[in-house]
N, C-alpha and C positions, 0 to 999 in steps of 0.2 A: 504494500500500500504506500503510495507516494505521500510525502509530507506536503501539506498546503503551505506554500511559501508566499509571503506578501510581495506585491508588485515592486515596492521600493527596494527590497533586498535583491530581487531578480535584476532590476535595472542597475543597481550598484555592481553586481557581479558581471553583468553584461559590459558595463563601462570598463571594469578592470580587465576582462577578457580581451576587449578591443585593444587596450593599452599593451597587454602582454603580446598580442600578435604584432603590434606595431613596434615593439621594443621600447615602449615609453612608460611602462609601469613604474610608479614611484613607491617608495616605502610607505609614504603617507596614505596612498590609495589602498595598498595592500593591508595596512593596519586598519583602515576604515572598514574594509570588507570583513576582516576577521572579527572586529569589534561588533559589527552588525550581526554576524553569524552567531557569535557567542550570546549576544543579547536575545536574539530570537529563540535560540535553543533554551535559554533559561526561562523565558516567558512561556514557551510552548510545552516544556517538559521533555522535549526530544533531546537525544544525544547530540552534542555539538558536531561530532564527526558525521552523523547521519544527515544533519542539516546541510553541512558543507558538501557532502557527497551528492545529495539530491539537487542542491543548487547548481553545482558544476555540471551534473548530468543534464539538467533542464537548459542551461545556458550553452554549454559546449556541444551537446548532442541532442538538440531539440527533436530530431526524428525519433530517437529512442524514448524520449519523454512522451511524445504523442502516441507511440505504440503501446505504452504502459497504461495509458488512460482508458 
């Protein structure tokens, strides 16, 4: 069962993924994404690693995310 991720977290990861692909990811951006993942995991009761894994799957492999839905 997929974790329901908020749109703002998905957009933050999408922005970071774009920066990674362009070679322009900053430490500040990476820290912001990790802080948001940690905060969401704490609020939702999900494991932080599970949140991060699902987030990356949805952003980096959207075809797999739509297949699971």
